[in-house]
N, CA, C and O of each residue as an XYZ file, in Angstrom:
716
protein
N       1.030     -0.956      0.258
C       0.069     -0.018     -0.139
C       0.753      1.132     -0.114
O       1.821      1.217      0.492
N       0.116      2.320     -0.886
C       1.654      3.314     -1.186
C       0.886      4.441      0.237
O      -0.161      4.279      0.864
N       1.778      5.380      0.322
C       1.331      6.372      0.860
C       0.032      7.130      0.683
O      -0.821      7.494      1.493
N       0.125      7.231     -0.376
C      -1.108      8.126     -1.114
C      -2.094      6.882     -1.391
O      -2.437      6.804     -2.571
N      -2.706      5.723     -0.387
C      -3.739      5.036     -1.249
C      -4.763      5.287     -1.177
O      -5.665      4.917     -1.929
N      -4.866      6.285      0.174
C      -5.833      6.414      0.429
C      -7.052      7.591     -1.054
O      -8.265      7.636     -1.259
N      -6.279      8.048     -1.472
C      -6.625      8.969     -2.897
C      -6.421      8.311     -3.855
O      -6.931      8.854     -4.835
N      -5.792      7.145     -4.160
C      -5.669      6.354     -5.130
C      -6.129      5.442     -5.926
O      -6.304      5.500     -7.143
N      -6.337      4.517     -5.124
C      -7.275      3.215     -4.641
C      -9.338      3.713     -4.940
O      -9.517      4.797     -5.497
N     -10.103      3.222     -4.706
C     -11.693      3.403     -4.285
C     -11.820      3.307     -2.674
O     -11.150      2.601     -1.920
N     -12.442      3.847     -2.482
C     -12.632      3.628     -1.092
C     -13.481      2.705     -0.433
O     -14.698      2.868     -0.516
N     -13.016      1.771      0.200
C     -13.388      0.413      1.201
C     -14.162      0.898      1.680
O     -13.981      1.949      2.296
N     -15.841      0.044      1.525
C     -16.816      0.220      2.397
C     -17.296     -0.379      2.941
O     -18.237     -0.448      2.151
N     -17.757     -1.371      4.161
C     -17.932     -2.666      4.870
C     -19.227     -2.518      5.062
O     -19.610     -1.602      5.789
N     -20.175     -3.412      4.431
C     -21.874     -2.984      4.383
C     -22.184     -3.928      5.627
O     -21.657     -4.887      5.063
N     -22.443     -4.269      6.395
C     -22.885     -4.787      7.538
C     -24.726     -4.836      7.706
O     -25.413     -4.142      8.455
N     -25.066     -5.639      6.972
C     -26.431     -5.588      6.480
C     -27.323     -6.962      6.466
O     -26.925     -7.562      5.467
N     -28.429     -7.812      7.155
C     -28.604     -8.725      7.110
C     -29.684     -9.147      5.967
O     -29.830    -10.266      5.475
N     -30.469     -7.841      5.651
C     -31.456     -7.953      4.652
C     -30.587     -8.067      3.477
O     -29.767     -7.251      3.056
N     -30.957     -9.391      2.952
C     -29.928     -9.037      1.420
C     -30.740     -8.539      0.433
O     -30.141     -8.729     -0.625
N     -32.055     -7.865      0.174
C     -32.221     -6.875     -0.680
C     -31.410     -5.241     -0.725
O     -30.814     -4.699     -1.655
N     -31.694     -4.743      0.746
C     -31.306     -3.555      1.005
C     -29.478     -4.292      0.479
O     -29.078     -3.849     -0.598
N     -28.680     -5.140      1.085
C     -27.221     -5.300      1.248
C     -26.501     -4.920     -0.032
O     -25.438     -4.304     -0.114
N     -27.609     -5.607     -1.479
C     -27.812     -5.787     -2.866
C     -27.782     -4.231     -3.086
O     -26.672     -3.720     -3.237
N     -28.835     -3.478     -3.117
C     -29.066     -2.030     -2.869
C     -28.129     -1.551     -2.800
O     -27.721     -1.129     -3.882
N     -27.264     -1.320     -1.651
C     -26.368     -0.612     -1.219
C     -24.945     -0.592     -2.098
O     -24.269      0.347     -2.521
N     -24.782     -2.118     -2.191
C     -23.387     -2.584     -3.361
C     -23.140     -1.964     -4.119
O     -22.135     -1.283     -4.322
N     -24.860     -2.244     -5.155
C     -24.763     -1.522     -6.591
C     -24.877     -0.117     -6.415
O     -24.297      0.492     -7.314
N     -25.311      0.457     -5.745
C     -25.398      1.817     -5.459
C     -24.118      2.449     -5.400
O     -23.661      3.119     -6.325
N     -23.354      2.169     -3.966
C     -22.178      2.504     -3.935
C     -20.941      1.959     -5.469
O     -20.042      2.596     -6.017
N     -21.379      0.796     -5.671
C     -19.676      0.543     -6.272
C     -20.192      1.519     -8.166
O     -19.440      1.753     -9.112
N     -21.470      1.785     -8.040
C     -21.455      2.959     -9.438
C     -20.923      4.192     -8.651
O     -20.465      4.825     -9.601
N     -20.755      4.711     -7.911
C     -20.190      5.783     -7.356
C     -18.931      5.817     -7.590
O     -18.310      6.846     -7.852
N     -18.255      4.211     -7.482
C     -16.755      3.789     -7.358
C     -16.121      3.829     -6.227
O     -15.008      4.268     -5.937
N     -17.058      3.254     -5.521
C     -16.580      2.690     -4.249
C     -16.546      0.874     -4.139
O     -17.523      0.172     -4.398
N     -14.928      0.250     -3.613
C     -15.186     -1.299     -3.426
C     -16.072     -0.901     -2.195
O     -16.196      0.099     -1.489
N     -16.690     -2.288     -2.276
C     -17.617     -2.605     -0.689
C     -17.371     -4.062     -0.629
O     -17.093     -4.806     -1.570
N     -17.500     -4.323      0.481
C     -17.568     -5.495      1.020
C     -19.046     -5.643      2.084
O     -19.611     -4.735      2.694
N     -19.388     -7.066      2.038
C     -20.488     -7.011      2.301
C     -20.165     -8.141      3.411
O     -19.287     -8.985      3.235
N     -21.305     -8.038      5.060
C     -21.279     -9.015      5.614
C     -22.951     -8.977      6.183
O     -23.716     -8.013      6.219
N     -23.142    -10.149      6.526
C     -25.149    -10.166      6.692
C     -25.149    -10.835      8.591
O     -26.193    -11.296      9.055
N     -23.936    -10.771      9.388
C     -23.990    -10.503     10.770
C     -23.202     -9.817     11.304
O     -22.335     -9.180     10.706
N     -23.411     -9.837     12.798
C     -22.422     -8.728     13.627
C     -21.760     -9.079     13.463
O     -21.056     -8.392     12.723
N     -21.068    -10.609     13.916
C     -19.601    -11.386     13.681
C     -19.166    -11.026     12.637
O     -18.602     -9.934     12.577
N     -19.299    -11.837     11.504
C     -18.970    -11.463     10.571
C     -18.446    -10.275     10.210
O     -17.311    -10.472      9.777
N     -18.811     -8.854     10.179
C     -18.701     -7.673      9.730
C     -17.526     -7.252     11.288
O     -16.616     -6.486     10.971
N     -17.526     -7.625     12.575
C     -16.558     -8.010     12.970
C     -15.074     -8.009     12.628
O     -14.176     -7.190     12.827
N     -15.123     -9.279     12.012
C     -13.927     -9.660     11.641
C     -13.501     -9.430     10.234
O     -12.363     -9.681      9.837
N     -14.751     -8.793      9.265
C     -14.111     -8.246      8.496
C     -13.278     -6.726      8.603
O     -12.274     -6.366      7.988
N     -13.902     -6.167      9.381
C     -13.697     -4.482      9.939
C     -11.725     -5.254     10.378
O     -10.653     -4.928      9.868
N     -12.037     -6.368     11.552
C     -10.823     -6.069     11.866
C      -9.573     -6.654     11.044
O      -8.449     -6.395     11.476
N      -9.726     -7.531      9.728
C      -8.811     -8.085      8.735
C      -8.235     -7.381      7.388
O      -7.215     -7.633      6.746
N      -9.653     -6.026      7.110
C      -9.598     -5.684      6.196
C      -9.578     -4.241      6.290
O      -9.102     -3.482      5.446
N     -10.047     -3.966      7.217
C      -9.644     -2.276      7.703
C     -10.195     -1.377      6.472
O      -9.540     -0.966      5.515
N     -11.955     -1.123      6.825
C     -12.138     -0.314      5.595
C     -12.019      0.515      5.779
O     -11.456      0.607      6.870
N     -12.357      2.121      5.029
C     -12.668      3.217      5.795
C     -13.548      3.518      5.813
O     -13.347      4.699      6.095
N     -14.770      3.402      5.714
C     -16.335      3.360      6.099
C     -17.018      1.456      6.624
O     -16.589      0.374      6.221
N     -18.026      1.703      7.496
C     -19.176      1.193      7.797
C     -20.194      1.842      7.739
O     -20.497      2.990      8.066
N     -20.880      0.736      7.144
C     -22.268      0.876      6.757
C     -22.661     -0.249      8.015
O     -22.097     -1.339      8.102
N     -23.840      0.266      9.066
C     -23.880     -0.771      9.696
C     -25.737     -0.552     10.485
O     -26.229      0.433     11.035
N     -26.485     -2.289     10.132
C     -27.541     -2.204     10.745
C     -27.728     -2.153     11.964
O     -26.677     -2.075     12.601
N     -28.641     -2.166     12.555
C     -28.655     -2.181     14.182
C     -29.180     -3.700     14.790
O     -28.737     -4.329     15.751
N     -30.222     -4.017     13.913
C     -30.938     -5.333     14.093
C     -30.292     -6.212     13.217
O     -30.484     -6.203     12.001
N     -29.413     -7.088     13.895
C     -28.878     -8.223     13.307
C     -28.524     -9.254     13.867
O     -28.198     -9.320     15.052
N     -28.557    -10.487     12.811
C     -28.506    -11.797     13.992
C     -27.131    -11.791     14.545
O     -26.087    -11.327     14.087
N     -27.363    -12.354     15.525
C     -26.305    -12.581     16.435
C     -25.934    -11.571     17.214
O     -26.825    -11.231     17.992
N     -24.893    -10.935     17.295
C     -24.789    -10.345     18.270
C     -24.854     -8.543     17.070
O     -24.269     -8.309     16.013
N     -25.801     -7.673     17.877
C     -26.466     -6.373     17.636
C     -25.680     -5.375     16.720
O     -24.454     -5.487     16.678
N     -26.073     -4.765     16.256
C     -25.047     -3.855     15.584
C     -24.697     -2.866     16.846
O     -23.534     -2.464     16.884
N     -25.510     -2.474     17.789
C     -25.047     -1.584     19.049
C     -23.466     -2.389     19.323
O     -22.387     -1.799     19.260
N     -23.601     -3.504     19.560
C     -22.542     -4.198     20.060
C     -21.255     -4.367     18.992
O     -20.104     -4.697     19.278
N     -21.675     -4.117     17.994
C     -20.521     -4.379     16.842
C     -20.019     -3.141     16.745
O     -18.800     -3.037     16.888
N     -20.895     -1.802     16.456
C     -20.039     -0.334     16.705
C     -19.324     -0.110     18.074
O     -18.623      0.901     18.135
N     -19.387     -0.789     19.021
C     -18.734     -0.585     20.233
C     -17.577     -1.697     19.913
O     -16.485     -1.263     20.280
N     -17.508     -2.771     19.440
C     -16.238     -3.635     19.513
C     -15.488     -2.885     18.469
O     -14.276     -2.881     18.685
N     -15.914     -2.170     17.263
C     -15.085     -1.276     16.106
C     -14.522     -0.678     17.000
O     -13.312     -0.902     17.019
N     -15.017      0.252     18.048
C     -14.618      1.498     18.251
C     -13.785      1.446     19.407
O     -13.151      2.456     19.713
N     -13.690      0.291     20.168
C     -12.853     -0.476     21.518
C     -11.921     -0.471     21.245
O     -11.057      0.008     21.979
N     -11.576     -1.138     19.756
C     -10.508     -1.561     19.174
C      -9.415     -1.038     18.731
O      -9.666     -0.794     17.551
N      -7.784     -0.542     19.068
C      -7.294      0.640     18.875
C      -7.474      0.356     17.238
O      -7.963      1.347     16.698
N      -7.212     -0.720     16.324
C      -7.010     -1.160     15.013
C      -8.357     -0.647     14.271
O      -8.386     -0.910     13.069
N      -9.147     -0.159     14.642
C     -10.060      0.096     14.405
C     -10.966      1.260     14.712
O     -11.851      1.640     13.946
N     -10.718      1.750     15.767
C     -11.648      2.895     16.596
C     -11.435      3.993     15.357
O     -12.493      4.619     15.288
N     -10.817      4.316     14.691
C     -10.566      5.948     13.700
C     -11.907      5.431     12.602
O     -12.546      6.425     12.256
N     -12.303      4.492     12.164
C     -13.085      3.990     11.184
C     -14.116      4.256     11.180
O     -14.796      3.274     11.480
N     -15.144      5.797     10.841
C     -16.301      6.061     10.251
C     -17.468      5.134     10.266
O     -17.605      4.176      9.505
N     -18.334      5.520     11.244
C     -19.274      4.646     10.811
C     -20.581      5.179     10.687
O     -20.969      6.093     11.415
N     -21.429      4.554      9.624
C     -22.991      5.524      9.799
C     -23.809      4.204      9.837
O     -23.512      3.245      9.125
N     -25.050      4.203     10.868
C     -25.905      3.127     11.241
C     -26.984      3.838      9.984
O     -27.276      4.988      9.655
N     -27.380      2.408      9.504
C     -28.957      2.529      8.855
C     -29.517      1.708      9.427
O     -29.022      0.582      9.488
N     -30.673      1.983     10.005
C     -31.571      1.347     10.528
C     -33.037      1.925     10.528
O     -33.383      3.104     10.458
N     -33.819      0.773     10.628
C     -35.307      0.816     10.997
C     -36.004      1.500     12.025
O     -37.067      2.121     12.016
N     -34.863      1.158     13.252
C     -35.020      1.450     14.586
C     -34.661      3.381     14.389
O     -33.591      3.931     14.128
N     -36.333      4.119     14.697
C     -35.941      5.768     14.518
C     -36.086      6.331     15.764
O     -35.868      7.535     15.901
N     -36.531      5.422     16.997
C     -36.833      6.293     18.098
C     -35.382      6.974     18.438
O     -34.295      6.636     17.971
N     -35.638      7.964     19.325
C     -34.094      8.482     19.827
C     -33.775      7.844     20.892
O     -32.715      8.431     21.106
N     -33.858      7.114     21.714
C     -32.957      6.346     22.241
C     -31.913      5.269     21.473
O     -30.718      5.048     21.672
N     -32.711      4.785     20.669
C     -31.639      3.968     19.660
C     -30.830      4.973     19.019
O     -29.647      4.635     19.033
N     -31.012      5.973     18.517
C     -30.710      6.935     17.580
C     -28.792      7.222     18.808
O     -27.610      7.135     18.475
N     -29.393      7.516     20.014
C     -28.746      8.475     20.971
C     -27.597      7.129     20.999
O     -26.431      7.144     20.603
N     -28.507      5.789     21.719
C     -27.525      4.679     21.814
C     -26.604      4.368     20.874
O     -25.524      3.833     21.128
N     -27.079      4.758     19.530
C     -25.599      4.264     18.483
C     -24.877      5.527     18.236
O     -23.661      5.559     18.045
N     -25.588      6.499     18.240
C     -24.068      7.339     18.194
C     -23.197      7.495     19.497
O     -22.453      8.466     19.630
N     -23.279      6.772     20.203
C     -22.224      6.949     21.243
C     -21.140      6.228     20.830
O     -20.199      6.338     21.615
N     -20.849      5.270     19.535
C     -20.146      4.844     18.922
C     -20.390      4.986     17.357
O     -19.426      4.692     16.650
N     -21.384      5.340     16.820
C     -21.433      5.746     15.567
C     -20.754      7.040     15.260
O     -20.483      7.819     16.173
N     -20.470      7.300     14.020
C     -20.179      9.160     13.671
C     -21.483      9.413     13.158
O     -21.675     10.628     13.113
N     -22.543      8.690     12.716
C     -23.839      9.151     11.942
C     -25.101      8.318     12.069
O     -25.062      7.200     12.582
N     -25.933      8.718     11.723
C     -27.417      7.510     11.903
C     -28.055      8.314     10.770
O     -28.121      9.536     10.639
N     -28.544      7.257      9.922
C     -29.766      7.182      9.111
C     -30.857      6.341      9.306
O     -30.957      5.125      9.466
N     -31.587      7.185      9.261
C     -33.378      5.960      9.132
C     -33.705      5.619      8.291
O     -34.015      6.441      7.429
N     -33.868      3.864      7.958
C     -34.402      3.563      6.686
C     -35.992      3.549      7.242
O     -36.531      3.339      8.328
N     -36.567      3.992      5.480
C     -36.128      4.306      4.254
C     -35.019      5.422      4.345
O     -34.935      6.212      5.284
N     -34.234      5.391      3.324
C     -33.714      6.618      2.891
C     -33.444      6.716      1.566
O     -33.377      5.832      0.712
N     -33.272      8.086      1.477
C     -33.021      8.339     -0.033
C     -31.380      8.425     -0.020
O     -30.723      9.087      0.783
N     -30.834      7.566     -1.142
C     -29.837      7.202     -2.219
C     -28.845      8.694     -2.003
O     -27.691      8.643     -1.576
N     -29.489      9.878     -2.354
C     -28.126     10.663     -2.753
C     -28.076     11.494     -1.210
O     -27.074     12.185     -1.028
N     -29.120     11.450     -0.099
C     -28.386     12.103      1.243
C     -27.704     10.327      2.037
O     -27.483     10.375      3.246
N     -27.574      9.660      1.688
C     -26.764      8.440      1.819
C     -25.491      8.934      1.411
O     -24.639      8.897      2.299
N     -25.162      9.347      0.401
C     -24.138      9.186     -0.422
C     -23.285     10.669      0.157
O     -22.207     10.548      0.738
N     -23.774     11.739     -0.029
C     -23.344     12.804      0.675
C     -23.150     12.872      2.074
O     -22.465     13.727      2.634
N     -23.939     11.696      2.782
C     -22.779     11.431      4.537
C     -21.392     10.759      4.203
O     -20.325     11.128      4.695
N     -21.586      9.427      3.043
C     -20.304      8.903      2.950
C     -19.357      9.757      2.757
O     -18.299      9.647      3.376
N     -19.595     10.851      1.779
C     -18.891     11.931      1.407
C     -18.262     12.580      2.069
O     -17.083     12.921      1.974
N     -19.450     12.918      3.205
C     -18.589     13.938      4.460
C     -17.661     13.323      5.545
O     -16.596     13.656      6.065
N     -18.742     12.023      5.691
C     -17.228     10.913      6.410
C     -15.456     10.767      5.909
O     -14.367     10.844      6.477
N     -15.978     10.508      4.461
C     -14.725     10.525      3.843
C     -13.682     11.430      4.536
O     -12.716     11.205      5.266
N     -14.462     12.950      3.836
C     -13.504     14.117      3.860
C     -13.236     14.148      5.445
O     -12.030     14.359      5.574
N     -13.647     14.066      6.298
C     -13.649     14.059      7.340
C     -11.848     13.038      7.823
O     -10.793     13.382      8.357
N     -12.321     11.908      7.322
C     -11.129     10.685      7.537
C     -10.261     11.128      6.764
O      -9.175     11.133      7.343
N     -10.165     11.695      5.223
C      -9.015     12.440      4.641
C      -8.203     13.604      5.417
O      -6.985     13.623      5.596
N      -9.107     14.533      5.821
C      -8.296     15.503      6.628
C      -7.362     14.957      7.794
O      -6.191     15.255      8.028
N      -8.244     14.036      8.491
C      -7.047     13.804     10.285
C      -5.862     12.749      9.624
O      -5.022     12.216     10.349
N      -5.913     12.562      8.358
C      -4.847     11.788      7.796
C      -3.740     12.227      6.717
O      -3.243     11.628      5.763
N      -3.529     13.667      7.315
C      -2.610     14.691      6.693
C      -2.544     15.745      7.449
O      -3.420     16.515      7.845
N      -1.170     15.697      7.647
C      -0.987     16.635      8.840
C      -1.555     18.917      8.049
O      -1.624     19.459      6.946
N      -1.721     19.236      9.144
C      -2.819     20.596      8.527
C      -2.034     21.411      8.348
O      -2.473     22.341      7.671
N      -0.441     21.558      8.827
C       0.745     22.176      8.470
C       0.708     22.309      7.298
O       0.464     23.266      6.564
N       1.002     21.148      7.118
C       2.011     20.634      5.423
C       1.489     20.168      4.023
O       1.836     20.306      2.850
N       0.274     19.420      4.864
C      -0.843     18.700      3.871
C      -0.404     17.538      3.489
O      -1.051     16.841      2.708
N       1.050     17.084      4.119
C       1.243     15.909      3.820
C       1.320     14.190      4.602
O       1.468     14.310      5.818
N       1.284     13.416      4.366
C       0.503     12.207      4.898
C       1.195     12.457      6.335
O       2.280     12.917      6.693
N      -0.163     11.835      7.118
C       0.365     11.634      8.512
C      -0.289     10.654      9.380
O      -1.136      9.846      9.000
N       0.094     10.760     10.397
C      -1.034      9.687     11.253
C      -1.052      8.256     11.080
O      -0.136      7.433     11.052
N      -2.860      8.097     10.922
C      -2.665      6.624     10.193
C      -2.138      6.453      8.974
O      -1.626      5.351      8.776
N      -2.114      7.421      7.889
C      -1.542      6.881      6.933
C      -0.415      6.401      6.540
O      -0.311      5.510      5.697
N       0.705      7.062      7.235
C       2.075      6.683      7.873
C       2.041      5.175      8.507
O       2.905      4.355      8.198
N       1.170      4.926      9.253
C       0.967      4.012      9.728
C       0.780      2.516      9.046
O       1.370      1.439      9.131
N      -0.228      2.973      8.408
C      -0.737      1.835      7.387
C       0.039      1.951      6.300
O       0.019      0.892      5.672
N       0.908      3.001      5.656
C       2.304      2.462      4.588
C       2.936      1.590      5.304
O       2.772      0.401      5.031
N       3.742      1.945      6.308
C       4.144      1.306      7.078
C       3.855     -0.204      6.896
O       4.640     -0.968      6.335
N       2.802     -0.524      7.355
C       2.559     -1.760      8.037
C       2.436     -2.211      6.791
O       3.194     -3.181      6.786
N       1.877     -2.109      5.540
C       2.003     -2.886      4.083
C       3.136     -3.387      3.861
O       3.299     -4.465      3.288
N       4.251     -2.486      4.391
C       5.489     -3.022      3.746
C       5.799     -3.705      4.384
O       6.437     -4.525      3.724
N       5.780     -4.041      5.615
C       5.864     -4.506      6.895
C       5.326     -6.049      6.686
O       5.895     -7.078      7.050
N       3.945     -5.907      5.929
C       3.296     -7.215      6.098
C       3.737     -8.043      4.432
O       3.561     -9.229      4.156
N       4.299     -7.029      3.589
C       4.786     -7.733      1.778
C       6.055     -8.001      2.032
O       6.604     -8.610      1.114
N       6.930     -7.691      3.242
C       8.527     -8.024      2.938
C       9.186     -7.194      2.365
O      10.295     -7.528      1.946
N       8.683     -5.792      2.162
C       9.048     -4.850      1.246
C      10.323     -4.512      2.311
O      10.306     -4.961      3.458
N      11.403     -3.691      1.815
C      11.923     -2.438      2.571
C      11.576     -1.545      2.833
O      10.814     -1.250      1.913
N      11.575     -0.527      3.744
C      10.757      0.611      3.917
C      12.100      1.830      4.794
O      13.108      1.342      5.306
N      11.876      3.152      4.807
C      12.627      3.725      5.306
C      11.791      4.515      5.672
O      10.627      4.261      5.362
N      12.155      6.067      6.661
C      10.938      7.042      7.135
C      12.416      8.019      8.005
O      13.281      7.706      8.823
N      12.020      9.376      7.205
C      12.892     10.188      7.810
C      11.867     11.330      8.418
O      10.897     11.754      7.789
N      12.192     11.702      9.573
C      11.680     12.564     10.339
C      12.508     14.047     10.633
O      13.563     14.016     11.267
N      11.932     15.385     10.109
C      12.369     16.439     10.033
C      11.554     17.039     11.496
O      10.336     17.123     11.646
N      12.421     17.343     12.300
C      11.402     18.697     13.475
C      11.767     19.826     13.257
O      12.613     20.255     14.040
N      11.322     20.709     12.191
C      12.285     22.299     12.325
C      11.673     23.287     13.052
O      10.499     23.606     12.861
N      12.648     23.980     14.176
C      11.970     24.664     14.417
C      11.441     26.058     14.021
O      11.847     26.562     12.974
N      10.521     26.730     14.835
C       9.553     27.870     14.221
C       9.474     27.812     12.399
O       9.950     28.702     11.694
N       8.739     26.514     11.835
C       8.544     26.193     11.060
C       6.925     26.961     10.488
O       6.743     27.569      9.433
N       6.287     26.777     11.186
C       5.406     27.565     11.217
C       5.304     28.793     10.712
O       4.772     29.244      9.697
N       5.952     29.293     11.661
C       5.884     30.944     11.275
C       6.766     31.525      9.472
O       6.613     32.583      8.861
N       7.409     30.623      9.215
C       7.872     30.863      7.911
C       6.898     30.092      6.895
O       7.036     30.331      5.696
N       5.841     29.105      7.351
C       4.886     28.596      6.376
C       3.961     29.768      6.760
O       3.717     30.423      5.747
N       3.412     30.223      7.755
C       2.736     31.409      7.561
C       3.080     32.718      6.730
O       2.387     33.732      6.651
N       3.964     32.537      6.296
C       4.618     33.711      5.707
C       4.543     33.415      4.253
O       3.866     34.019      3.422
N       5.339     32.395      4.058
C       5.983     31.983      2.317
C       4.757     30.616      2.122
O       4.636     30.144      0.992
N       4.203     30.251      2.863
C       2.973     29.185      2.132
C       3.998     27.788      1.792
O       3.519     26.784      1.263
C-alpha cells in the first residue's frame, strides 16, 4: 500500500446488513459511485471483516442476527486498530433512544427508508473528515494513520522501507509567511 493509497484506490466500504435486498441495493449504489464494497450479513462476520480488512467506512444495521449492531459498533470503536473507522448506522429503528445509543459509538445515523443522495452525501462527508485527519494540517503531507498503514503494508509484504523525520524549529512562522 502506497502512502497515497487513500486517494489512489477506491475507498472500501464495509456494509453490515442482514437484509439481502438492502445489502444488494447498497452494494450496487456504492459500486456505481466508484466505491469498493465488502458485505457481511451478521455482526460477527462484520467485526471479523472490519478487523482483517480495515475498511475506510462501515455502514451498519442495528438489527442483526447474533450480536447486535450496537455491539458491533462498540467492538469496532473499542479496538485500537479500528477505532478511527467512521461508522454510519442505517436502521429501521428511528426512536430517539436507539439513535442516541448508536451515536455513542457511530459517527452518523440514517433511518430507513433512506434516500440514496443523502446516503452518498453523508458517506462523502465522512470520507472528507477521514482524509483531513490523515494529513498534517500544517504541510498537507501524509501523517498519522496514513503513515502507519503504509509502514504496516510494507512490513506485511516484506518490502524494505525507510522513514525520515524532520522537526524544524519555527517552521510554522515561515509557512505562514511563504506558504
